[in-house]
C-alpha positions in Angstrom: -41.5 -92.8 108.9 -44.6 -94.7 108.1 -48.3 -94.1 107.3 -51.0 -96.6 107.8 -54.6 -97.4 107.1 -56.8 -100.4 107.6 -59.3 -102.4 105.5 -62.1 -104.6 106.8 -62.7 -107.9 105.0 -65.4 -110.5 105.7 -64.2 -114.0 105.1 -66.8 -116.5 103.9 -66.5 -120.1 105.0 -66.9 -122.7 102.2 -69.1 -124.6 104.5 -70.4 -124.0 108.1 -67.5 -124.8 110.4 -68.0 -126.0 114.0 -65.7 -124.4 116.6 -65.7 -124.2 120.4 -67.3 -120.8 119.9 -70.2 -122.1 117.8 -70.8 -122.8 114.1 -69.2 -120.1 111.8 -70.3 -119.2 108.3 -68.3 -115.9 108.1 -65.7 -114.1 110.0 -64.5 -110.5 109.9 -60.8 -109.7 109.7 -58.9 -106.5 109.3 -55.7 -105.6 107.2 -53.3 -103.0 108.2 -51.6 -101.5 105.1 -48.3 -99.8 106.0 -46.3 -97.5 103.7 -42.8 -96.3 104.2 -43.2 -92.6 103.2 -39.4 -92.3 102.6 -39.1 -95.3 100.3 -40.3 -96.6 97.0 -41.3 -100.1 98.2 -44.7 -101.6 97.9 -46.8 -101.4 101.1 -46.6 -104.0 103.8 -49.8 -105.8 104.8 -50.5 -107.3 108.2 -53.7 -109.0 109.5 -55.6 -108.3 112.6 -57.8 -111.3 113.3 -60.0 -112.0 116.3 -62.4 -114.7 117.3 -65.4 -113.7 119.3 -65.6 -115.3 122.7 -61.9 -116.2 122.6 -59.7 -113.3 121.7 -59.2 -110.8 124.5 -59.6 -107.9 122.1 -62.7 -109.1 120.3 -64.8 -106.4 122.0 -66.6 -103.1 121.4 -64.3 -100.4 120.3 -62.1 -102.6 118.1 -62.3 -100.5 115.0 -62.0 -97.3 116.9 -58.8 -98.6 118.4 -57.5 -99.7 115.0 -58.3 -96.3 113.6 -56.4 -94.6 116.5 -53.4 -96.9 115.9 -53.3 -96.1 112.2 -53.4 -92.4 112.9 -50.5 -92.6 115.3 -48.7 -95.6 113.7 -45.1 -94.3 114.3 -45.6 -94.1 118.0 -47.2 -97.5 118.2 -44.4 -99.1 116.1 -41.9 -97.9 118.7 -44.1 -98.8 121.6 -45.8 -102.1 120.9 -46.1 -102.7 124.6 -48.9 -100.1 124.6 -50.9 -102.7 122.6 -50.7 -105.5 125.2 -54.5 -105.4 125.5 -54.9 -105.6 121.8 -52.8 -108.7 120.8 -54.2 -109.1 117.3 -53.4 -105.5 116.4 -49.9 -106.0 117.7 -49.6 -109.0 115.5 -50.9 -107.0 112.5 -48.4 -104.2 113.0 -45.5 -106.6 113.4 -46.4 -108.4 110.2 -47.0 -105.2 108.2 -43.7 -103.8 109.4 -41.7 -106.9 108.5 -43.4 -106.9 105.1 -42.9 -103.3 104.1 -39.2 -103.3 105.3 -38.7 -106.4 103.1 -40.0 -104.7 100.0 -43.7 -105.5 100.3 -43.3 -109.0 98.8 -44.9 -111.0 101.7 -41.4 -112.5 102.5 -41.1 -111.7 106.2 -38.6 -114.3 107.3 -36.5 -115.5 104.3 -35.7 -119.2 104.6 -35.8 -122.5 102.8 -39.5 -122.5 103.4 -40.1 -119.2 101.5 -37.8 -120.6 98.8 -40.0 -123.6 98.4 -37.3 -126.0 99.4 -38.9 -127.3 102.6 -42.4 -127.6 103.9 -43.7 -127.5 107.5 -45.3 -130.7 108.8 -48.8 -129.9 110.1 -51.6 -131.8 111.8 -54.9 -132.4 110.0 -57.6 -130.6 111.9 -61.0 -132.3 112.3 -63.7 -129.7 112.7 -66.5 -130.1 115.3 -69.6 -131.8 114.0 -71.7 -134.9 114.3 -69.8 -138.2 114.7 -70.6 -139.1 111.1 -69.3 -135.8 109.7 -66.1 -136.1 111.8 -65.7 -139.7 110.6 -65.8 -138.5 107.0 -63.3 -135.7 107.7 -60.9 -138.1 109.4 -61.0 -140.4 106.4 -60.3 -137.5 104.1 -57.3 -136.5 106.2 -55.9 -140.1 106.4 -56.4 -140.5 102.6 -54.4 -137.3 102.1 -51.5 -138.8 104.0 -51.7 -137.0 107.3 -49.7 -138.8 110.1 -51.0 -136.5 112.8 -54.6 -135.4 113.3 -56.3 -133.2 115.8 -59.8 -134.1 116.9 -62.2 -132.0 119.0 -63.8 -133.8 121.9 -66.4 -132.8 124.5 -68.9 -131.7 121.9 -70.7 -134.9 121.2 -71.8 -137.9 123.4 -68.6 -139.1 125.1 -69.2 -142.7 124.4 -69.6 -142.0 120.7 -66.3 -140.1 120.7 -64.6 -143.0 122.3 -66.0 -145.3 119.7 -64.7 -143.0 117.0 -61.2 -143.2 118.5 -61.5 -147.0 118.8 -62.4 -147.2 115.0 -59.2 -145.2 114.2 -57.0 -147.3 116.3 -58.3 -150.6 114.8 -56.6 -149.5 111.6 -53.8 -147.1 112.6 -51.3 -147.8 115.3 -49.7 -145.0 117.4 -46.5 -145.5 115.4 -48.4 -144.8 112.1 -50.8 -142.1 113.3 -50.5 -139.5 116.1 -53.8 -138.4 117.6 -54.1 -135.1 119.3 -57.3 -134.1 121.1 -58.7 -130.7 122.0 -61.4 -130.4 124.7 -61.6 -126.6 124.7 -62.3 -126.7 128.4 -65.3 -129.0 128.0 -64.7 -131.4 130.9 -65.7 -130.5 134.5 -63.1 -130.8 137.3 -65.0 -133.6 138.8 -65.2 -135.8 135.6 -61.9 -134.9 133.9 -59.7 -137.6 135.6 -62.1 -140.4 134.6 -62.5 -139.2 131.1 -58.7 -138.8 130.6 -58.2 -142.4 131.9 -60.7 -143.7 129.3 -59.2 -141.6 126.4 -55.8 -142.8 127.3 -56.7 -146.3 126.2 -56.3 -145.1 122.6 -52.7 -143.9 122.8 -53.3 -140.2 122.6 -50.4 -137.9 122.0 -51.8 -134.9 124.0 -55.1 -133.2 124.9 -55.5 -129.4 124.8 -57.3 -127.5 127.6 -59.3 -130.4 129.3 -60.9 -128.0 131.8 -61.7 -124.3 131.7 -59.0 -121.7 132.0 -58.3 -120.0 135.2 -58.6 -123.0 137.5 -54.9 -123.3 138.2 -55.1 -125.6 141.2 -57.3 -128.1 139.3 -55.3 -127.8 136.2 -52.1 -128.5 138.1 -53.6 -131.6 139.6 -54.7 -132.7 136.1 -51.2 -132.2 134.6 -49.7 -134.1 137.5 -51.8 -137.2 137.3 -53.1 -137.4 133.7 -52.1 -140.4 131.6 -52.3 -138.1 128.6 -49.9 -135.2 128.2 -51.7 -131.8 128.7 -51.4 -128.9 126.4 -52.5 -125.4 127.5 -54.2 -123.2 124.9 -56.9 -120.9 126.2 -55.0 -120.6 129.5 -52.4 -118.4 127.7 -54.9 -115.9 126.4 -55.2 -112.6 128.3 -51.9 -112.8 130.2 -50.0 -109.7 129.6 -47.2 -109.6 132.3 -44.2 -111.9 131.9 -44.1 -112.5 135.6 -47.7 -113.9 135.6 -46.9 -116.1 132.6 -43.9 -117.5 134.4 -45.9 -118.1 137.6 -48.6 -120.0 135.7 -46.2 -122.3 133.8 -44.1 -123.0 136.9 -47.1 -123.8 139.0 -49.2 -125.8 136.6 -46.3 -127.2 134.7 -48.1 -128.6 131.6 -46.4 -130.9 129.1 -47.1 -128.5 126.2 -48.0 -124.9 125.3 -50.0 -124.0 122.2 -48.9 -120.7 120.7 -51.3 -118.6 118.6 -49.6 -115.2 117.8 -52.9 -113.4 117.0 -54.2 -114.2 120.5 -51.1 -113.8 122.6 -49.4 -110.6 121.5 -47.9 -111.4 118.1 -44.4 -112.8 117.5 -42.9 -110.9 120.5 -45.6 -112.3 122.9 -45.2 -115.8 121.5 -41.4 -115.7 121.8 -41.8 -114.7 125.5 -43.9 -117.8 126.1 -41.2 -119.9 124.3 -38.6 -118.5 126.6 -40.6 -119.4 129.6 -41.5 -122.9 128.2 -37.8 -123.6 127.6 -37.0 -122.5 131.2 -39.3 -125.1 132.6 -38.6 -127.8 130.0 -42.1 -127.5 128.6 -42.6 -128.4 124.9 -44.7 -126.3 122.5 -45.9 -125.8 119.0 -47.5 -123.0 117.0 -51.0 -122.8 115.7 -52.9 -120.4 113.5 -56.3 -119.1 114.5 -58.7 -118.8 111.5 -56.6 -116.0 109.8 -56.7 -115.5 106.1 -53.6 -116.3 104.0 -52.0 -113.0 105.1 -51.9 -114.0 108.7 -51.2 -117.7 108.0 -48.2 -116.8 105.8 -46.7 -114.7 108.6 -47.2 -117.3 111.2 -45.8 -120.1 109.0 -42.7 -118.2 108.0 -42.0 -117.3 111.6 -42.7 -120.9 112.8 -40.3 -122.3 110.3 -37.4 -120.3 111.7 -38.0 -121.8 115.1 -37.0 -125.2 113.9 -39.6 -127.0 116.0 -39.8 -130.6 114.8 -43.4 -131.3 116.0 -46.2 -131.1 113.5 -47.6 -127.5 113.7 -51.2 -126.6 113.9 -51.2 -124.3 110.9 -54.3 -123.8 108.8 -54.4 -124.7 105.2 -55.8 -121.6 103.5 -58.6 -123.6 102.1 -61.4 -122.6 104.5 -62.7 -119.6 102.7 -64.3 -118.8 99.4 -62.8 -115.4 99.3 -59.3 -115.9 100.9 -56.4 -113.9 99.6 -54.8 -115.9 96.7 -51.3 -116.9 97.8 -48.4 -119.3 97.1 -49.3 -121.4 100.2 -50.3 -125.0 99.4 -50.8 -128.2 101.3 -48.9 -131.2 100.0 -47.8 -134.4 101.7 -49.4 -133.4 105.0 -47.3 -130.3 105.0 -47.7 -126.5 104.4 -45.5 -125.3 101.5 -44.7 -121.9 100.1 -44.5 -122.5 96.3 -43.5 -120.2 93.5 -46.5 -118.0 92.7 -47.8 -114.5 93.0 -49.9 -112.9 95.7 -53.2 -111.3 94.6 -54.1 -108.6 97.1 -56.8 -107.0 95.0 -59.4 -108.0 97.6 -57.6 -105.6 100.0 -58.6 -102.3 98.4 
């Protein structure tokens, strides 16, 4: 038997951060604290994190639903499918349950990662901004030793974006630096083919969501003809039935899927996507979605167990001034779980 409560926490960005959903200076997140009433372990903590305009459950009534779930936590633990419309809450419960059953030590998936013996290769994310700001961030990532960077496109003048890619390729070959792009659906269906042809001149590894989600026929045509491998991101959000997921992947047949547990139903939902991806020989990688270190820790530990050799899109825990202090650090272009204590005093 378990009892649960939740705590709201407003994360403060160190600097305004440009995303496909606007410039963010702060972001609300919620922590589920789960106690095993029959045991003496410390409580488990899970994070319920949403992004306005992107998460399917970032809507009115979120806290009301969270309160309802905490009041009837034992029912929901045994019937997570009832939360298919609330993927971030599902993820929070999964994480808290793993944590409390493991002794409340934030070790959810014991491995060489949690022992500090191995890190997880990650891509260096370049935030949306002016070309000059992005150029500065790219230099910082390259100086830090990243061999894979992810750049947002479709936000600035396209010619300027092409010039930025040309600058990078003058110094770094495809063998020494992998460039991933993310369009967040910015290209129209009439212009996308020409833009992909021009971007392909710079030896791009992949591009996420070149056109808006929901246009299956157009996306299938893009995936079929694009000189750049296509990764689906937003396209996965909001799908609840396995049959619909299977139908989408089999019809569009992208080259990659991007898995964000907070947005697609937690670990269970993500593993369902992996099963479908493997069925159709589609590659994938995992990505965090602006969670604090509680959510990032859960995703990273889970991702390590999947033994995916591609650089993962995991955050670095360095975005916020009031993040939850943790053993997670970035070294040598990888995310590591070092020896160190968690400090959850911010979670009252």
